[in-house]
C-alpha positions as CSV (number, residue, x, y, z in Angstrom):
1,M,-24.1,-8.2,-21.6
2,G,-26.7,-10.7,-22.9
3,L,-26.4,-14.5,-23.2
4,I,-24.7,-14.3,-26.9
5,G,-22.0,-11.8,-25.6
6,E,-21.3,-14.2,-22.6
7,V,-20.9,-17.1,-25.0
8,L,-18.8,-15.0,-27.2
9,M,-16.5,-13.8,-24.4
10,L,-16.1,-17.2,-22.9
11,P,-12.7,-17.9,-24.3
12,F,-11.5,-14.7,-22.7
13,A,-12.6,-16.0,-19.2
14,P,-9.0,-17.1,-17.9
15,V,-7.8,-13.5,-19.0
16,R,-10.4,-11.7,-17.1
17,G,-9.9,-14.0,-14.1
18,G,-6.1,-13.2,-14.3
19,L,-6.9,-9.7,-14.5
20,W,-9.2,-9.8,-11.5
21,A,-6.5,-11.5,-9.5
22,V,-3.9,-8.9,-10.5
23,N,-6.3,-6.1,-9.5
24,Q,-6.8,-7.7,-6.0
25,V,-3.1,-8.2,-5.4
26,L,-2.5,-4.5,-6.3
27,A,-5.3,-3.3,-4.1
28,E,-3.9,-5.2,-1.0
29,A,-0.3,-4.0,-1.8
30,E,-1.6,-0.5,-1.9
31,R,-3.6,-0.8,1.2
32,L,-0.5,-2.0,3.2
33,Y,1.6,0.6,1.7
34,Y,-0.6,3.5,2.9
35,D,-1.6,1.5,6.1
36,P,-0.9,4.0,9.0
37,A,0.2,1.3,11.3
38,T,2.7,0.1,8.8
39,V,4.1,3.7,8.3
40,R,4.4,4.3,11.8
41,S,6.4,1.0,12.2
42,E,8.7,2.1,9.4
43,L,9.2,5.6,11.1
44,A,10.2,3.9,14.2
45,L,12.8,1.7,12.3
46,L,14.1,4.7,10.5
47,E,14.5,6.6,13.8
48,Q,16.5,3.6,15.2
49,R,18.8,3.4,12.1
50,L,19.4,7.1,12.5
51,E,20.3,6.6,16.3
52,S,22.4,3.7,15.6
53,G,24.4,5.6,13.0
54,E,23.5,3.4,10.1
55,I,22.0,6.4,8.1
56,G,22.9,10.1,8.3
57,E,20.6,13.2,9.0
58,E,20.0,13.9,5.3
59,E,19.1,10.3,4.3
60,F,16.8,10.3,7.4
61,D,15.0,13.6,6.5
62,S,14.4,12.4,3.0
63,Q,13.0,9.1,4.0
64,E,10.9,10.7,6.8
65,D,9.2,12.9,4.5
66,E,8.3,10.2,2.2
67,L,6.9,8.2,5.2
68,L,5.0,11.3,6.5
69,D,3.6,11.8,3.1
70,R,2.4,8.1,3.1
71,L,0.9,8.4,6.5
72,E,-1.0,11.6,5.5
73,I,-2.5,9.7,2.4
74,G,-3.2,6.8,4.5
75,L,-5.1,8.7,7.2
76,R,-6.9,10.9,4.6
77,T,-8.1,7.8,2.6
78,G,-8.7,5.6,5.5
79,A,-6.2,3.0,4.2
80,G,-5.3,0.0,6.3
81,T,-7.5,-2.2,8.7
82,D,-7.5,0.0,11.8
83,N,-7.8,3.4,10.2
84,G,-4.7,4.5,12.2
85,T,-6.4,4.4,15.5
86,T,-3.9,1.8,17.2
87,R,-0.1,1.8,17.8
């Protein structure tokens, strides 16, 4: 975009900045959602809830499947900071 285009788009700078910030927040949330270390922690908590009787087998299986899917995606895409190599 040339100088004239930049000058014409100047009134929209706050909107573009806001969209950039929203995109950054969404990217970080997605990274944490698929982070293998986070998913493994959630799996451990889920198992504790099952063992304490807080949830039943059916609910455990359903949530475990969801977490294992997230873990698979996280490992495949390299999500997170440790790439699934710790914990």
